[in-house]
C-alpha positions as CSV (number, residue, x, y, z in Angstrom):
1,X,11.1,-21.2,-4.3
2,X,10.5,-25.2,-5.3
3,X,8.6,-25.5,-2.4
4,X,6.6,-22.5,-2.9
5,X,5.6,-22.8,-6.2
6,X,4.5,-26.9,-5.2
7,X,2.3,-25.1,-2.6
8,X,1.2,-22.4,-5.5
9,X,0.5,-25.4,-7.7
10,X,-1.7,-26.9,-5.3
11,X,-4.3,-23.8,-5.4
12,X,-7.2,-23.6,-8.2
13,X,-5.5,-21.7,-10.8
14,X,-2.3,-22.4,-9.0
15,X,-0.4,-23.7,-11.8
16,X,-1.2,-21.0,-14.4
17,X,0.3,-18.8,-11.3
18,X,3.5,-20.9,-11.2
19,X,3.8,-21.3,-14.4
20,X,3.9,-17.1,-14.7
21,X,6.4,-16.8,-11.7
22,X,8.8,-19.3,-13.3
23,X,8.5,-18.0,-17.5
24,X,7.2,-14.5,-16.4
25,X,10.7,-13.7,-14.7
26,X,12.8,-14.6,-17.3
27,X,10.5,-12.4,-20.1
28,X,11.0,-9.6,-17.1
29,X,14.8,-10.1,-17.4
30,X,14.6,-10.1,-20.9
31,X,12.1,-7.2,-21.3
32,X,14.6,-5.1,-19.1
33,X,17.4,-6.0,-21.5
34,X,15.4,-4.3,-24.7
35,X,14.1,-1.6,-22.9
36,X,17.7,-0.7,-22.1
37,X,18.7,-0.8,-25.8
38,X,16.6,0.9,-27.1
39,X,16.8,4.9,-27.9
40,X,13.0,5.5,-28.0
41,X,10.0,4.3,-27.2
42,X,6.8,2.9,-29.2
43,X,3.7,4.8,-29.9
44,X,0.5,2.7,-29.5
45,X,-2.3,5.0,-30.6
46,X,-2.3,8.0,-28.1
47,X,-0.2,5.9,-25.9
48,X,3.6,6.5,-25.5
49,X,5.2,3.2,-23.9
50,X,9.0,3.8,-23.4
51,X,11.3,2.4,-20.7
52,X,12.6,4.8,-18.0
53,X,15.8,6.1,-19.6
54,X,14.0,6.8,-23.2
55,X,10.9,9.1,-21.4
56,X,10.7,12.1,-23.7
57,X,10.2,15.8,-22.4
58,X,6.7,16.3,-20.6
59,X,4.7,18.0,-23.5
60,X,0.8,18.5,-23.5
61,X,-1.2,16.3,-23.7
62,X,1.5,13.4,-24.2
63,X,2.2,13.7,-20.4
64,X,-1.0,12.0,-19.2
65,X,-0.4,9.0,-21.5
66,X,3.2,8.2,-21.7
67,X,3.7,4.9,-20.0
68,X,7.3,4.3,-18.4
69,X,7.6,0.3,-17.8
70,X,10.3,-1.5,-15.6
71,X,9.5,-5.4,-16.1
72,X,10.8,-6.9,-13.3
73,X,9.0,-4.3,-10.8
74,X,6.0,-5.3,-12.9
75,X,6.4,-8.6,-12.7
76,X,6.9,-9.0,-8.7
77,X,3.2,-6.9,-8.4
78,X,1.7,-9.4,-10.9
79,X,3.1,-12.3,-9.0
80,X,1.9,-10.9,-5.9
81,X,-1.6,-10.5,-7.3
82,X,-2.3,-13.6,-9.0
83,X,-0.9,-15.2,-6.1
84,X,-3.5,-13.9,-3.7
85,X,-6.5,-14.3,-6.4
86,X,-5.2,-17.7,-6.3
87,X,-5.3,-18.1,-2.6
88,X,-9.0,-16.0,-2.5
89,X,-10.8,-18.5,-4.7
90,X,-9.3,-21.5,-3.0
91,X,-10.8,-20.0,0.6
92,X,-14.1,-19.4,-0.8
93,X,-14.4,-22.8,-2.4
94,X,-13.8,-24.2,1.1
95,X,-16.5,-22.7,2.4
96,X,-15.1,-19.6,4.0
97,X,-16.9,-17.2,2.0
98,X,-18.2,-14.8,4.9
99,X,-14.4,-14.3,6.0
100,X,-13.3,-13.3,2.6
101,X,-16.4,-11.8,1.0
102,X,-15.9,-10.3,-2.6
103,X,-15.2,-6.6,-1.1
104,X,-11.6,-8.0,-0.1
105,X,-10.6,-9.1,-3.0
106,X,-11.9,-6.3,-5.2
107,X,-9.8,-3.9,-2.7
108,X,-6.8,-5.8,-2.6
109,X,-6.7,-5.7,-7.0
110,X,-7.5,-2.0,-6.2
111,X,-4.7,-1.4,-4.4
112,X,-2.5,-3.5,-6.7
113,X,-3.5,-1.7,-9.5
114,X,-3.3,1.7,-8.0
115,X,0.3,0.7,-7.2
116,X,1.2,-0.4,-10.8
117,X,-0.5,2.8,-12.2
118,X,1.8,4.9,-9.6
119,X,4.7,2.8,-10.4
120,X,4.2,2.5,-14.3
121,X,2.0,5.1,-15.2
122,X,2.4,9.0,-16.3
123,X,3.4,9.6,-12.4
124,X,6.3,7.4,-13.3
125,X,7.3,8.4,-16.1
126,X,7.9,12.1,-15.3
127,X,8.4,11.9,-11.5
128,X,12.0,13.0,-12.5
129,X,10.8,16.3,-14.1
130,X,8.1,17.3,-11.8
131,X,8.4,17.3,-7.9
132,X,4.8,17.7,-7.4
133,X,4.7,14.2,-9.3
134,X,6.7,12.4,-7.3
135,X,5.1,13.7,-4.3
136,X,1.4,12.7,-5.4
137,X,3.2,9.3,-6.5
138,X,4.5,8.6,-2.9
139,X,1.6,9.9,-1.1
140,X,-0.3,7.1,-3.4
141,X,2.7,4.5,-2.1
142,X,2.5,5.2,1.2
143,X,-1.1,6.4,2.1
144,X,-4.1,5.3,0.1
145,X,-2.1,1.6,-1.6
146,X,-1.4,0.4,1.7
147,X,-5.4,0.9,3.2
148,X,-6.8,-1.1,-0.2
149,X,-4.2,-3.7,0.1
150,X,-4.7,-4.6,3.8
151,X,-8.3,-4.2,3.5
152,X,-8.2,-7.2,1.5
153,X,-6.2,-9.0,4.6
154,X,-3.4,-10.9,2.6
155,X,-1.9,-12.3,5.5
156,X,-5.1,-13.7,7.2
157,X,-6.0,-15.1,3.6
158,X,-2.6,-16.9,4.0
159,X,-2.9,-18.6,6.9
160,X,-5.8,-19.9,5.7
161,X,-4.8,-21.0,2.9
162,X,-2.0,-23.0,4.4
163,X,-1.8,-26.5,5.9
164,X,-1.7,-26.5,9.7
165,X,1.4,-28.1,9.8
166,X,2.6,-25.3,7.5
167,X,1.5,-22.5,9.3
168,X,3.3,-24.2,12.8
169,X,6.4,-24.7,10.7
170,X,6.9,-21.7,8.8
171,X,5.0,-18.6,10.1
172,X,3.6,-18.8,13.3
173,X,7.7,-18.9,14.3
174,X,7.9,-16.0,12.9
175,X,5.0,-14.1,13.8
176,X,5.2,-15.1,17.7
177,X,9.1,-14.1,17.9
178,X,10.3,-11.5,20.0
179,X,12.0,-9.4,17.2
180,X,9.1,-9.5,14.9
181,X,6.3,-8.5,18.0
182,X,8.8,-5.6,18.9
183,X,9.1,-4.5,15.3
184,X,5.9,-4.8,14.9
185,X,5.0,-2.2,17.9
186,X,2.5,0.5,16.0
187,X,5.2,3.5,17.6
188,X,7.5,1.6,14.8
189,X,4.9,2.3,12.2
190,X,4.8,6.1,13.3
191,X,8.5,6.2,12.9
192,X,8.9,4.8,9.7
193,X,5.6,6.7,8.6
194,X,7.8,10.2,9.8
195,X,11.0,9.4,8.8
196,X,10.9,7.6,5.5
197,X,9.4,10.6,3.6
198,X,11.7,13.1,5.6
199,X,15.0,11.0,4.9
200,X,14.4,10.5,1.3
201,X,13.8,14.4,0.7
202,X,16.6,15.8,3.3
203,X,19.3,13.7,2.3
204,X,21.6,12.8,-0.9
205,X,18.6,9.8,-1.2
206,X,16.2,11.7,-3.5
207,X,18.6,13.0,-5.8
208,X,20.0,9.3,-6.1
209,X,17.4,7.9,-7.0
210,X,16.7,10.4,-10.0
211,X,20.1,9.3,-11.1
212,X,19.9,5.6,-10.4
213,X,17.2,3.0,-10.8
214,X,19.1,1.2,-8.5
215,X,17.4,3.4,-5.5
216,X,14.4,5.0,-6.9
217,X,12.7,1.5,-7.8
218,X,13.6,0.1,-4.0
219,X,12.6,3.7,-3.0
220,X,8.8,2.8,-3.9
221,X,9.0,-0.3,-2.1
222,X,10.6,1.6,0.9
223,X,7.4,3.9,0.8
224,X,4.8,1.3,0.5
225,X,6.6,-1.0,3.2
226,X,6.3,2.1,5.4
227,X,2.9,2.6,4.7
228,X,1.7,-0.6,5.3
229,X,3.0,-0.7,8.7
230,X,1.9,2.1,9.8
231,X,-2.1,1.3,8.9
232,X,-2.1,-2.1,9.8
233,X,-2.8,-1.5,13.3
234,X,-6.0,0.4,12.2
235,X,-7.9,-1.4,9.1
236,X,-9.7,-4.8,10.3
237,X,-9.3,-8.5,10.2
238,X,-5.4,-8.2,9.9
239,X,-3.5,-10.0,12.8
240,X,-1.4,-8.3,14.8
241,X,-0.7,-8.8,18.5
242,X,-0.8,-4.8,18.8
243,X,-4.7,-4.4,19.4
244,X,-5.1,-0.6,20.0
245,X,-8.5,0.9,21.8
246,X,-10.4,3.0,19.7
247,X,-8.8,6.5,21.7
248,X,-5.4,5.4,20.9
249,X,-6.5,5.2,17.4
250,X,-7.8,8.4,16.9
251,X,-4.4,10.1,18.8
252,X,-2.4,7.8,16.6
253,X,-4.2,9.3,13.4
254,X,-3.8,12.5,14.9
255,X,-0.2,12.1,14.3
256,X,-0.5,12.4,10.5
257,X,-1.5,16.1,11.1
258,X,1.7,17.7,12.0
259,X,3.7,15.2,10.1
260,X,2.1,16.3,6.5
261,X,2.0,19.8,8.1
262,X,5.8,19.5,8.2
263,X,6.4,17.7,5.1
264,X,3.8,20.5,3.1
265,X,6.0,23.4,4.9
266,X,9.6,22.1,3.7
267,X,8.7,22.3,0.0
268,X,6.6,25.5,-0.3
269,X,8.5,27.5,2.1
270,X,11.9,27.8,0.4
271,X,12.4,30.4,-2.4
272,X,14.8,28.5,-4.5
273,X,14.2,25.0,-5.7
274,X,15.7,22.4,-3.5
275,X,16.7,20.0,-5.8
276,X,18.9,20.8,-8.9
277,X,18.1,17.5,-10.9
278,X,14.6,18.5,-10.8
279,X,15.5,22.6,-11.9
280,X,17.7,21.2,-14.6
281,X,15.6,18.9,-15.9
282,X,14.3,19.5,-20.1
283,X,10.4,20.3,-19.9
284,X,8.6,21.9,-22.4
285,X,5.2,21.9,-20.4
286,X,4.1,22.5,-17.0
287,X,5.4,24.8,-14.2
288,X,8.3,26.3,-13.5
289,X,10.9,24.0,-10.8
290,X,9.8,26.6,-8.0
291,X,6.1,26.2,-8.4
292,X,6.1,22.9,-9.1
293,X,7.7,22.4,-5.5
294,X,5.3,25.0,-3.8
295,X,2.5,23.0,-5.4
296,X,3.7,19.7,-4.2
297,X,4.2,20.9,-0.6
298,X,0.7,22.5,-0.4
299,X,-0.6,19.0,-2.2
300,X,1.3,17.3,1.1
301,X,-0.1,20.2,3.4
302,X,-3.9,20.1,1.9
303,X,-4.4,16.4,1.1
304,X,-2.6,14.9,3.3
305,X,-4.9,16.9,6.4
306,X,-7.9,15.7,4.6
307,X,-6.7,12.1,4.4
308,X,-6.2,12.4,8.4
309,X,-9.5,14.0,9.1
310,X,-11.2,11.0,6.9
311,X,-9.1,8.3,8.8
312,X,-10.6,10.4,12.1
313,X,-14.2,10.3,11.1
314,X,-13.8,6.7,10.1
315,X,-12.6,5.3,13.4
316,X,-14.9,7.9,15.6
317,X,-17.7,6.2,13.2
318,X,-16.3,2.8,14.2
319,X,-16.0,3.6,18.1
320,X,-19.9,4.8,18.0
321,X,-21.3,1.7,16.1
322,X,-18.9,-0.7,18.5
323,X,-20.4,0.9,21.5
324,X,-23.8,0.9,19.9
325,X,-23.2,-2.8,19.7
326,X,-22.0,-3.7,22.7
327,X,-24.8,-1.4,24.8
328,X,-27.6,-3.7,22.9
329,X,-25.9,-6.9,23.6
330,X,-25.6,-5.8,27.4
331,X,-29.6,-5.2,27.0
332,X,-30.0,-8.3,25.6
333,X,-28.4,-9.9,28.9
334,X,-29.9,-7.9,31.3
335,X,-33.5,-8.7,29.5
336,X,-32.6,-12.6,29.9
337,X,-31.5,-12.4,33.6
338,X,-34.9,-10.5,34.3
339,X,-36.9,-13.0,32.2
340,X,-34.8,-16.2,34.3
341,X,-36.2,-14.4,37.4
342,X,-39.4,-13.6,36.8
343,X,-39.8,-17.1,36.0
344,X,-42.2,-19.0,38.4
345,X,-40.2,-21.7,40.4
346,X,-41.5,-25.2,40.7
347,X,-40.7,-27.5,43.6
348,X,-40.1,-31.2,42.6
349,X,-41.2,-32.1,46.2
């Protein structure tokens, strides 16, 4: 940790990041204790701020302006974003603006904001009440947020920010190891993308997460990690030893169709609520537990399939553009060779 803080302090704006990492953690612990000891939240205009244990029963329109905060996960998210921005600024100041255009930082920060909105916004406040809210929340964490975070090329940025010596000593031994190579296989990512939601909702883990935050918040991280692993070989500019050809990428993305279809039907078909804790949760507004569950299934099926179709179209367009660039290079090379052959021969004698 000491070496990490020293490395961060060397970055532009790094002292502020290092100070946040130190004092922010203490404030997060104090904030957690304070929220846990309160019997109710605090109104700030139309916004109601509370802890996970003081969320009021859902009422309209308060369900859209209630924010449940958990300081330690929030601290980790803000710290990671600040470290990314410090490294991004340093990379651009070192003449790497072409590698790291502003759109990469915009994408990463947008992904971090989306994670924060999912984990601390109204979704987090009422994911203990509505299964549909929980489904939207986890959908954002395993699909949309990872795409945005990876579009920021965080690992590439980290590698360029470190010295050659530090890369050789700390990073490359991990990246080039056989266990890491095996674990980053796209088939592992595909398995995680399918198994994590399935096991989460079909085992006691989901209902345990409704009762214990020590399970709930690691569940957020698990969904986010599974999404990052799955999308890693698809989003360009992220270093990987598993380079998939475009036809293979299309097949890889087609796997989204049965996964989302199965999860959607899993929640839509039952004639009774699947989770007792959600069925018994107090609600003064919103759909019944069964209707809420059916909406969750329909959302996963319809929106999940739509996302898969969009991803397929994007990869197909990238494939077409790649072939066009390759054809232009081949035409240019043939034209150069013809010009050389047509050039007059000169004799020295």
